[in-house]
N, C-alpha and C positions, 0 to 999 in steps of 0.2 A: 398589957404592956404595949408601949407605943411602937409602931413599926418603923423601921429607918427609913429615911427619906432617900430614895434611889439618886436623886439628882445631887445631894449633898454626899453621897458615897461615892459617886462617879467622879465630883470635883476633887474630893480628897485623894482618890487613887491618881487622878491626873496631877495632882500638886506633888504628889510623892514621886511621880515618874520623872516629872521637871526638875524636882531637887536631886534625886539620884543621878539624872544625866549630867546635871550642871556640877555636881560633886565629882563625878568621874572625871570631868574636863578640868576641873580645879587642881584634882590630885595628878593628873597626867602633867598640869601645868607646873606642878611643884616637883615632882620627882623625875619626869623626862620619860623616854621610852626607847625607840631605836638608835643604835649607834652609828649609823651611816653617816659619814661627813658629806656635806654639800656646800658650794661656794653659791653666794647670790650677791647682785649688783642693787644697792639702795640708791636709786638716782637722786641728783641734787634736787632739792625742793618737794621731795616726797612727803605727803602728809601721812597720818597715822594710819588712815584708811589703805592708802597707797601701800605703805611698809607692811600692813597686815596681810595684804593681798599676796605680794611677793613672797612673804615667809609662808604663807599657807599652801602656796602653788608649789614650792619647794618641799612642802611638808615638813618644815621646820616647827611649825606650830600645827596643832590638831583642830583649833577651834578659833576663828577670828574674834567672835564677840568677848570670849572670855579674855583673849588677849589684850584686846582694847581696853576691857575692864581693868585689867592689870595695869596698864600704862597710864590710863587717867587716874586712877587711885595714887599711883605713884608719884604722881605730880612731875613727871619727866617728858609730857608730851612734846615740849618744844625743844628737848635736849637730843632727840635721837639723831644720829649724824649719818650722812650719806656716806658711800664708799662700798667697796668689795670686802665681804665677810664670808668666813668659814664657819659653819655651825654644823651640829649633829642633829639629824631629824627627831623630831619629837624632844626638843630640848626644854628644859625647865624655863618657864617663861621670864622668869626675874632674872635668869642669867642672860637671856637674849636681850632684854630691856637694858641690862647693866653694861653688856658688850656693846650695844647701838649707843649709849651713851659715851663709852670711852673712846669710841672710834675704831677704826679697822686697823687690825693688828697682823704681825707677819706669823701667820699660822700655816703650818705645811699639812697638805693631805696627800692621799694616794689617790692616783686615777688609773683606773685597770682599763686596758683595751683587750677584749679576749680575741683569740685567733679566729679568722675567718670573718671577723667583722667587715662590712662594707661601709663605705665613705657616709653613707645615710646613718647607719647604725653610730658610727663614730661620732658624727656630728651632733646626733640626738643624745648621746651620752655626754658630750663635752658641755651641752646647754643644760641637760638635768644635773650632773654632779659638779661640774665646774662654773655653772653661771655664766657660760660663753656664749657668743650669739651664734645660732645656726645659720642665720642670714649670711653674717659674714664669713662664717667657716665654707660655705658653698661657693661663695666668691673666690676665697683664698686658694681653695683646692681646685678650682677650674683654671688658674692662670699659672702655667708652668714657667713663665719668664720671671717669676718672682724667685724662683730657687736655682741656686748655682751648683747643682750635683751633677756629676757626669754621668751617673745611672740613670738620669732622666733623658738623657739626648736621644736614646732608643725609643722612648715613650712617644707614640702617635695617638694616643687616646686623647690628649689634651687635658688630663685631670690626674690627680694623685692616686686614683683607685688601685689598691695593692701595695702601696709603698709606704703607708704610714703604719711603721712597725707594731704589732701587738705586743704590748709590754705593760708593765705597772709603772708608772711615771709619777715622781715626788713633785709636787707643785705647792704654790701658795697662793693667796688671794689676790696678788699682784700681778701673777703670771699672765702674760697677754696671749691671745690666739697664736698669732704668727710664731711666738716661742714655742708653743706647744708643737705646732704642725714641724718646725724645726727639729724639736727634739726627737720626733718620731723618724724623720727622714734621716737623720744623723744615726739613729739606732739601726735603722734599715741598712745602712752603708757598713756599720761596724759589723753587724752580722753577716751580711753577704760576704765581705771581706775575708771574715773567719773560716768561710766553708767554700769558697768559690774554685778551688784547686781540684776539681774533679774530672773524671773521664765519663762524659755525656755520651750517649749512643748517637746522637744527632747534634749537628752544630747550630745553636740558637742563640740568640743575643739576649741580654738581659731582660729587656721586655717581654720576649717571649718565655724565658725561664720563669719570671715572676707570675706570668699569665698561667703557665702550667701547672705552678706550684699552688695557684690560688685553686685551681680545680681540685688537686689533691687535697688540700685542707679542708674544702667543703664536701668532698666525696668520702673520704677515709673518717670513719668513726673510732677506729683503734689506730694508735701511732704506728704499731708493728706492720700495719696494712700499707702504710703510706708509700714505702718504695715499690710494692706490688702494683698499686693502682697507678703510679707514676709509670710503671713499666708497661702496662696496658695502653696508657695515653700514647707512649713512645711507639710501641709496636703498631698501633693503628695508625699513626701518622706515617711511620715508613711504608705501610701497606696502601697509604692513601685512602684509607677507610674513614667515613664520618665517625667521629668520638663519641657521639649519642650519651653525653654527660648530662644527667638529670639536674644537676645543680646549675648549669649554664640557663636552663629553661626557668628554674626559680628566679634567677637573677634577671631574666628578660621579662618576666611577669611583673605587673604592678603591684602585687602583693603575694607574699609566699604562701603556698598551699601545703597542706599534710600530705595529699595524694594528687599526683599529675594525671590527667585525664588525656585521652588521644588528641582532643582539641588542643589541649595546651601545648602539645609536641608540634602543633602546626604553626604557632606563633611567629609572626613575620619580624624576625630580629637577627642582625648579625651575631647574637649571642646565642642563637638556637643551633646547636651542634649536631641536632637531627636532621637538619634542613641544610646547613652550609657546612662545607669540609674545613679541615684545619682547626687550629686554635681560635677562640673568639679575639676580638681585636684588642683587648684589655683584660687586665685580671678582674675577677668577680668577688674579690673580697682580699683581706690582708693576710698572706700566709706567715705561719710562724716559721721556727727555724727548722723543725722536723720536715715540714712540707718542703722548703727551700732544698734541704738536704737530698730528699728523695727525687726533686726535680733535677739535681745536679748529678745523682748517682742513683739510678732506679735499680730495683732488683734485676738480676740476670735470668729472667724467665721468659718464655714465649707465649704467655697469656694473651688473649684478645678480648675475653669477656669477663665481667664479675657481676655477681648478684647478692643482695642482700639476704643473708638466710637466718639471721637473728636479730630483731629489732632492739632486744633488751642490751645486748652487748655491742651490736653494730657490726658483727662478724660477717664478711663476705664469703661467696664460694667465687673461686677463680678457675678459668679453663681456657684452652685454646680451641675448643670443640663447639660449634655452634648448637649442635643437638643437645648437649650436656647442658649447656647454659639455658636453652629453652625448657629442658626439662625441670631444672632447679627453679627456674623463673615461675612455672606452673604450680610447682609444689609450695612455693611460698605464699601463693594467693590464697 
């Protein structure tokens, strides 16, 4: 009996793997996958290679080579039109090609900005989901003269950190970046107007309230604890104690960390509330309605300290006794 040729066996196995991988991408190209919508811009004069790269980076297509194969075999290489499009990620390739041939349409999609997002995170999400320029976003949010909102008059930070309200916005492929920013600012104004008639323990201007609310947003894991954390901040401000809020350290660092070290607490930044007294110079993220409400109406308690006691639920222990605080802190380590 003739022994099988090892080289032939390996070649057949490799061929089957290649066929299997190609078949997988062909099937994905036909049926599609993920349902998340993203907007992309196909620049004027883009080649099939350029278009394939844009679609691949936005994860609208899974394989550049298979997509180009579809385009070339469809005979529509010269018919793909530039413009802003909204596609679902991992779309069927034939549908993508047909849409590019038909040209841009007014398709609506939802863009969600989570509570607590920083300007950096918002800009990155607008670029990823909305196909909008991160570079342009950074320029627009750093020029307050562009925006005629009374609530920005007290803003001394020079940017829109904290004022782009976290919400789900309905947009279409033609929505411009300036329009999106104004949507968020208008929503901030609307939400603040609906809750501003509150009794505060201290007289703060809107910029300070927004800053305080951003600390609450980033520190409180549970909505029910937001008024309690706001109360701790107010109580420490009244006693001229340093706030010592970990979230401000995270904001000051170049990269967010799972656990802060003693060295991190020494970072030289005006946002370091372990080092400098009072509120930081500006918000550290976009507070939602609950955090704004807590900043305007904190709980009536005398707590000065809180410590995380349950990482799964985000529950904190609150006290006005420093020794109790230290005891719970050691227990949590």
